[in-house]
C-alpha positions as CSV (number, residue, x, y, z in Angstrom):
1,X,0.0,0.0,0.0
2,X,2.9,2.4,0.6
3,X,3.9,2.1,-3.1
4,X,0.3,2.7,-4.2
5,X,0.2,5.8,-2.0
6,X,3.4,7.1,-3.4
7,X,2.3,6.7,-7.0
8,X,-1.1,8.2,-6.1
9,X,0.6,11.3,-4.7
10,X,2.8,11.6,-7.9
11,X,-0.2,11.2,-10.2
12,X,-2.3,13.6,-8.2
13,X,0.3,16.3,-8.6
14,X,1.2,15.6,-12.2
15,X,-2.2,14.8,-13.9
16,X,-4.0,18.2,-14.3
17,X,-4.9,18.4,-18.0
18,X,-7.4,15.7,-19.0
19,X,-8.4,12.8,-16.8
20,X,-7.7,9.1,-16.3
21,X,-8.8,6.4,-13.9
22,X,-6.1,4.1,-12.3
23,X,-7.0,0.7,-10.8
24,X,-4.3,-0.5,-8.4
25,X,-3.4,-4.1,-7.5
26,X,-5.2,-3.8,-4.2
27,X,-8.5,-3.2,-6.0
28,X,-8.5,0.5,-5.2
29,X,-9.5,2.8,-8.1
30,X,-8.5,6.5,-8.2
31,X,-9.5,9.3,-10.6
32,X,-6.9,11.9,-11.6
33,X,-7.2,15.2,-13.5
34,X,-10.0,17.7,-13.7
35,X,-13.1,16.3,-12.0
36,X,-15.3,18.0,-14.7
37,X,-13.6,15.8,-17.3
38,X,-14.2,12.5,-15.5
39,X,-17.0,10.5,-17.0
40,X,-18.0,7.0,-17.9
41,X,-15.7,7.3,-20.9
42,X,-12.6,8.3,-19.0
43,X,-9.7,6.1,-20.1
44,X,-8.9,3.4,-17.6
45,X,-5.5,1.9,-16.6
46,X,-5.3,-1.3,-14.6
47,X,-2.0,-2.1,-12.8
48,X,-1.6,-5.7,-11.8
49,X,1.4,-5.8,-9.5
50,X,3.4,-3.8,-6.9
51,X,6.6,-4.5,-8.9
52,X,5.0,-2.6,-11.8
53,X,4.3,0.3,-9.5
54,X,7.9,0.4,-8.3
55,X,9.0,0.6,-12.0
56,X,6.6,3.4,-12.7
57,X,7.9,5.4,-9.7
58,X,11.6,4.8,-10.6
59,X,11.5,5.3,-14.4
60,X,8.0,5.9,-15.8
61,X,9.2,6.7,-19.4
62,X,10.6,3.2,-19.7
63,X,8.4,1.2,-17.3
64,X,5.0,2.3,-18.6
65,X,5.3,1.0,-22.1
66,X,7.4,-2.0,-21.0
67,X,4.8,-3.1,-18.5
68,X,2.0,-2.6,-21.0
69,X,3.8,-4.8,-23.5
70,X,4.2,-7.5,-20.8
71,X,0.6,-7.3,-19.9
72,X,1.2,-5.9,-16.4
73,X,-0.6,-2.7,-17.3
74,X,-3.9,-3.2,-19.1
75,X,-5.5,-0.6,-21.3
76,X,-8.2,-1.3,-23.8
77,X,-7.5,-0.6,-27.5
78,X,-10.2,2.0,-27.5
79,X,-8.5,3.9,-24.6
80,X,-4.8,3.6,-25.6
81,X,-4.5,6.8,-27.6
82,X,-6.4,8.8,-24.9
83,X,-4.3,7.5,-22.0
84,X,-1.1,8.4,-23.8
85,X,-2.5,11.8,-24.8
86,X,-3.3,12.6,-21.1
87,X,0.3,11.5,-20.0
88,X,1.9,13.6,-22.8
89,X,-0.3,16.7,-22.0
90,X,1.1,16.6,-18.4
91,X,4.7,15.6,-19.1
92,X,6.1,19.0,-18.4
93,X,4.9,18.8,-14.8
94,X,6.6,15.5,-14.4
95,X,9.8,16.8,-15.9
96,X,9.9,19.5,-13.3
97,X,10.0,17.0,-10.5
98,X,13.3,16.3,-8.7
99,X,13.4,12.6,-9.7
100,X,12.9,13.5,-13.3
101,X,15.6,16.1,-13.3
102,X,18.1,13.6,-11.8
103,X,17.2,11.1,-14.6
104,X,17.5,13.8,-17.3
105,X,21.0,14.5,-16.1
106,X,21.9,10.8,-16.4
107,X,20.3,10.7,-19.8
108,X,22.4,13.6,-21.0
109,X,25.5,11.9,-19.8
110,X,24.7,8.6,-21.4
111,X,23.7,10.3,-24.7
112,X,27.2,11.6,-25.1
113,X,28.5,8.1,-24.7
114,X,26.0,6.4,-27.1
115,X,26.0,9.1,-29.8
116,X,28.7,7.6,-32.1
117,X,27.2,5.3,-34.8
118,X,30.0,3.3,-36.4
119,X,29.4,1.6,-39.7
120,X,29.1,-1.8,-37.9
121,X,26.8,-0.5,-35.2
122,X,24.6,1.3,-37.8
123,X,24.2,-2.0,-39.7
124,X,23.2,-3.9,-36.6
125,X,20.7,-1.2,-35.5
126,X,19.1,-1.0,-38.9
127,X,18.7,-4.8,-39.2
128,X,17.1,-5.0,-35.8
129,X,14.2,-2.9,-36.9
130,X,13.9,-3.2,-40.7
131,X,14.7,-6.9,-41.1
132,X,11.5,-7.9,-39.4
133,X,9.5,-10.1,-41.8
134,X,8.3,-7.7,-44.6
135,X,4.9,-9.3,-44.4
136,X,4.4,-7.4,-41.1
137,X,5.1,-4.0,-42.8
138,X,2.7,-4.9,-45.6
139,X,-0.1,-5.2,-42.9
140,X,-0.1,-1.5,-42.2
141,X,1.9,0.5,-44.8
142,X,0.5,1.8,-48.1
143,X,0.9,-0.2,-51.2
144,X,4.2,1.4,-52.1
145,X,5.6,0.6,-48.6
146,X,6.4,4.2,-47.6
147,X,7.7,4.0,-44.0
148,X,7.7,7.8,-43.4
149,X,5.4,10.8,-43.1
150,X,2.8,11.2,-45.8
151,X,1.5,14.6,-46.8
152,X,-2.2,15.2,-46.2
153,X,-3.8,18.0,-48.1
154,X,-7.0,17.3,-46.3
155,X,-8.1,14.9,-43.6
156,X,-10.2,12.8,-46.0
157,X,-7.2,11.7,-48.1
158,X,-6.3,8.0,-48.1
159,X,-2.9,6.9,-47.0
160,X,-2.0,6.0,-50.6
161,X,-2.9,9.5,-51.8
162,X,-0.9,11.2,-49.0
163,X,2.2,9.1,-49.6
164,X,2.0,9.7,-53.4
165,X,1.8,13.5,-52.8
166,X,4.7,13.3,-50.3
167,X,6.9,11.7,-53.0
168,X,5.9,14.2,-55.6
169,X,6.7,17.1,-53.3
170,X,10.1,15.6,-52.5
171,X,10.9,15.1,-56.1
172,X,9.8,18.6,-56.9
173,X,12.2,20.0,-54.3
174,X,15.1,18.1,-56.1
175,X,14.6,20.4,-59.1
176,X,15.3,17.6,-61.5
177,X,16.9,18.1,-65.0
178,X,17.7,15.7,-67.8
179,X,20.2,12.8,-67.5
180,X,20.8,13.2,-63.8
181,X,22.3,10.7,-61.3
182,X,20.4,10.5,-58.1
183,X,21.5,8.8,-54.8
184,X,18.8,7.7,-52.3
185,X,20.4,7.2,-48.9
186,X,18.3,4.9,-46.8
187,X,16.1,3.8,-49.7
188,X,13.8,1.5,-47.7
189,X,11.9,-0.9,-50.0
190,X,12.7,1.3,-53.0
191,X,9.5,3.2,-53.5
192,X,10.9,6.7,-53.8
193,X,13.8,5.6,-56.1
194,X,11.4,3.8,-58.4
195,X,9.1,6.8,-58.4
196,X,11.9,9.1,-59.5
197,X,12.8,6.7,-62.3
198,X,9.2,6.5,-63.5
199,X,8.8,10.3,-63.4
200,X,12.2,11.0,-65.1
201,X,12.9,8.2,-67.7
202,X,16.5,9.4,-68.4
203,X,17.4,9.5,-64.7
204,X,19.8,6.9,-63.2
205,X,19.1,6.2,-59.5
206,X,21.2,4.4,-56.9
207,X,19.5,3.4,-53.6
208,X,21.5,2.3,-50.6
209,X,20.3,0.4,-47.5
210,X,21.8,-1.5,-44.6
211,X,18.9,-3.9,-44.5
212,X,19.2,-7.2,-46.5
213,X,15.5,-7.6,-46.2
214,X,14.7,-4.2,-47.7
215,X,17.4,-4.8,-50.4
216,X,15.8,-8.0,-51.6
217,X,12.3,-6.4,-51.8
218,X,13.7,-3.3,-53.6
219,X,15.6,-5.3,-56.2
220,X,12.6,-7.5,-56.9
221,X,10.4,-4.4,-57.3
222,X,12.9,-2.9,-59.7
223,X,13.0,-6.1,-61.7
224,X,9.2,-6.4,-61.8
225,X,8.8,-2.8,-62.9
226,X,11.3,-3.2,-65.7
227,X,13.5,-0.5,-64.2
228,X,16.5,-2.5,-63.0
229,X,18.6,-1.1,-65.9
230,X,18.2,2.4,-64.4
231,X,17.7,1.8,-60.7
232,X,20.4,0.0,-58.7
233,X,20.0,-1.0,-55.1
234,X,23.1,-1.6,-53.0
235,X,23.7,-3.1,-49.5
236,X,26.2,-0.5,-48.3
237,X,26.7,2.4,-45.9
238,X,26.5,5.9,-47.3
239,X,30.0,6.5,-45.9
240,X,31.4,3.9,-48.4
241,X,29.9,5.6,-51.5
242,X,32.5,7.1,-53.9
243,X,30.7,8.3,-57.0
244,X,29.4,11.7,-57.8
245,X,25.7,12.5,-58.0
246,X,23.6,15.5,-59.2
247,X,20.9,14.9,-56.6
248,X,20.9,13.2,-53.2
249,X,17.7,12.4,-51.2
250,X,17.4,10.9,-47.8
251,X,14.0,10.2,-46.2
252,X,13.7,8.8,-42.7
253,X,17.3,7.8,-42.4
254,X,18.9,10.8,-40.6
255,X,17.3,9.7,-37.3
256,X,19.8,6.8,-37.3
257,X,23.0,8.8,-38.1
258,X,23.9,9.6,-34.5
259,X,24.5,13.1,-33.1
260,X,28.3,12.9,-33.2
261,X,28.2,12.0,-36.9
262,X,26.2,14.9,-38.2
263,X,29.1,16.9,-39.4
264,X,30.6,13.8,-41.1
265,X,27.2,13.1,-42.7
266,X,26.9,16.5,-44.3
267,X,30.5,16.6,-45.3
268,X,30.0,13.3,-47.1
269,X,26.9,14.7,-48.8
270,X,29.0,17.7,-49.9
271,X,31.7,15.5,-51.3
272,X,29.2,13.3,-53.3
273,X,27.4,16.2,-55.0
274,X,28.4,17.6,-58.3
275,X,29.3,21.3,-58.6
276,X,25.7,22.4,-59.0
277,X,24.2,19.6,-56.9
278,X,21.4,19.5,-54.5
279,X,20.3,17.3,-51.6
280,X,16.9,16.9,-49.8
281,X,16.9,15.7,-46.2
282,X,13.5,14.5,-44.7
283,X,13.8,13.7,-41.0
284,X,11.7,13.6,-37.9
285,X,12.8,16.4,-35.6
286,X,12.0,18.5,-32.6
287,X,10.4,21.9,-32.7
288,X,11.8,22.7,-29.3
289,X,15.1,22.3,-27.5
290,X,17.2,19.1,-27.7
291,X,15.8,16.2,-25.7
292,X,17.0,12.6,-25.1
293,X,15.1,9.8,-27.0
294,X,12.6,7.9,-25.0
295,X,14.6,5.0,-23.4
296,X,11.9,2.4,-24.3
297,X,11.8,3.5,-28.0
298,X,15.6,3.5,-28.1
299,X,15.9,0.0,-26.7
300,X,12.9,-1.8,-28.3
301,X,12.0,0.1,-31.5
302,X,14.9,2.2,-32.9
303,X,18.2,1.2,-31.3
304,X,20.7,4.0,-31.9
305,X,17.9,6.4,-33.0
306,X,17.9,10.0,-32.1
307,X,15.4,12.8,-32.9
308,X,17.3,16.1,-33.4
309,X,16.3,19.7,-32.8
310,X,17.0,22.1,-35.7
311,X,19.6,23.7,-33.5
312,X,21.6,20.4,-33.6
313,X,21.4,20.1,-37.4
314,X,22.2,23.6,-38.6
315,X,25.7,24.0,-37.0
316,X,26.8,20.8,-38.9
317,X,25.4,22.0,-42.2
318,X,27.2,25.4,-41.8
319,X,30.5,23.7,-41.1
320,X,30.1,21.2,-44.0
321,X,30.2,23.9,-46.8
322,X,26.7,23.2,-47.9
323,X,24.1,26.0,-48.3
324,X,20.7,25.7,-46.7
325,X,18.3,26.4,-49.6
326,X,15.0,25.8,-48.0
327,X,13.4,24.5,-44.8
328,X,9.8,23.2,-44.5
329,X,8.4,22.0,-41.3
330,X,5.5,19.5,-41.5
331,X,3.2,19.6,-38.5
332,X,0.6,16.9,-37.7
333,X,1.0,15.1,-41.1
334,X,2.9,12.3,-39.3
335,X,0.2,12.1,-36.7
336,X,-2.4,11.4,-39.4
337,X,0.0,8.9,-41.1
338,X,0.5,7.0,-37.8
339,X,-3.2,6.9,-37.2
340,X,-3.7,5.2,-40.6
341,X,-0.9,2.8,-39.7
342,X,-2.4,2.0,-36.3
343,X,-5.9,1.3,-37.7
344,X,-4.5,-0.9,-40.5
345,X,-2.3,-2.8,-38.0
346,X,-5.3,-3.4,-35.7
347,X,-7.4,-4.5,-38.7
348,X,-4.8,-7.1,-39.5
349,X,-3.7,-7.9,-35.9
350,X,-4.6,-11.6,-36.2
351,X,-2.1,-12.0,-39.0
352,X,0.5,-10.1,-37.0
353,X,-0.1,-12.4,-34.0
354,X,0.4,-15.4,-36.2
355,X,3.8,-14.0,-37.2
356,X,5.2,-12.7,-33.9
357,X,2.7,-13.3,-31.0
358,X,0.6,-11.3,-28.6
359,X,3.4,-9.5,-26.8
360,X,4.9,-8.2,-30.1
361,X,1.5,-6.9,-31.1
362,X,1.2,-4.9,-27.9
363,X,4.7,-3.6,-28.5
364,X,3.9,-2.5,-32.0
365,X,0.5,-1.0,-31.0
366,X,2.1,1.1,-28.2
367,X,4.9,2.2,-30.6
368,X,2.4,3.4,-33.2
369,X,-0.1,5.0,-30.8
370,X,2.6,6.8,-28.7
371,X,4.4,8.0,-31.8
372,X,1.2,9.5,-33.1
373,X,0.5,11.3,-29.8
374,X,4.1,12.6,-29.7
375,X,3.3,14.5,-32.9
376,X,0.1,15.8,-31.5
377,X,1.1,16.8,-27.9
378,X,4.9,16.8,-27.7
379,X,7.4,18.7,-29.9
380,X,7.8,16.2,-32.8
381,X,7.6,17.5,-36.3
382,X,9.2,16.6,-39.7
383,X,11.9,18.7,-41.2
384,X,12.5,18.9,-45.0
385,X,15.8,20.6,-45.5
386,X,17.1,21.4,-49.0
387,X,20.9,21.7,-49.2
388,X,22.7,23.3,-52.1
389,X,26.3,23.2,-53.4
390,X,25.8,26.6,-55.2
391,X,23.4,29.6,-54.9
392,X,22.4,28.8,-58.5
393,X,21.4,25.2,-57.8
394,X,17.7,26.1,-57.7
395,X,15.5,29.0,-59.1
396,X,15.5,32.0,-56.9
397,X,11.7,31.9,-56.6
398,X,10.3,29.0,-54.7
399,X,7.3,28.5,-57.0
400,X,9.1,25.8,-58.9
401,X,8.4,23.3,-56.1
402,X,4.7,23.5,-56.3
403,X,4.7,23.7,-60.1
404,X,6.8,20.5,-60.4
405,X,4.7,18.5,-57.9
406,X,1.5,19.6,-59.6
407,X,2.6,18.7,-63.1
408,X,1.7,15.0,-62.7
409,X,-1.8,15.6,-61.5
410,X,-4.7,15.4,-64.0
411,X,-5.3,18.7,-65.8
412,X,-2.0,20.4,-64.7
413,X,0.6,21.9,-66.9
414,X,3.6,19.8,-67.9
415,X,5.9,22.8,-67.9
416,X,8.4,23.2,-65.1
417,X,10.3,26.5,-64.6
418,X,14.0,26.3,-65.3
419,X,16.7,27.6,-63.0
420,X,17.5,31.3,-63.2
421,X,21.0,31.9,-64.7
């Protein structure tokens, strides 16, 4: 009961915005938050053991998802998003507590130790997440297997439409010309590289990945599409690439680079680009100050992953010799993407259970739900940063981006503005 009382006092102090009901192992049930917001629909958490309570007191950011996955914290599928939303809405009050400040100090120290991602470590980390059976990813991704933020022009768009527009907007920002060589760093299952090749029949595209599973799927897709003569997929680290490219694109890979490798990453981009080259970086980021990655996500979902603040990216770009040509910040688009993924995953959960079992399904459900809410209630956004070798790499007026992305929609002009002298 002492442990229950201690957790009760913490939750009573921290939960102010929104409301939740917590059922303790003793059978005691307590309501937290604004009393006016407590109703029959208030999300409910059931804690099954005192050991779980001790973990929540000591390290809630890790223990809460971990105990949920193990089944020691029970939340209905209908309440999961709402429970996480309430916790995220009140996270600043928790971070202000003494215990949280002590843990944050430890996290900052350990971040400096972990930050270096060697070629070997990068390969191991990537394979842990992306070499899961690709049948799992097909259960919730769009038909092109885009595992990154879509672009929703309205809330009624399908996931397929949002991902198609995302690709077109990225390609537009590359300001493509005839007979260009393009490098896709972290090419995933090959969707973007193949889309570039279809849109620009004289382009030659190289996609690199550290995932043998992704490589196999990407090569098969290139073969089936009749594009294997113009799109090559390689199992290699970006640091080992030697050729020159007119355009470089990287979507959803920068989160795995490692904080201490940012300058090396951008210097490598600079060395790979031709004299009038251009790169487009698409990455999850933070709109606020730098923060440590959630320890549970770091251990169980994206080992070696780190979500940067813009203030951590720009100093490395400045020192690399590259010019920042454009920065766009996508807000809430990833939240909508993740809700589509969650709903599709739940629709196909029986198949996921047959592949990996119940505990894995709870892990994946929590990952998708908490990631969505981090884009709704925390400081998570998506950065699209255009990097130039020369001030003349793109037109001086930004309109070319929308013109190029529109030209493949029905009824739109095929004409794309050329660069200004």
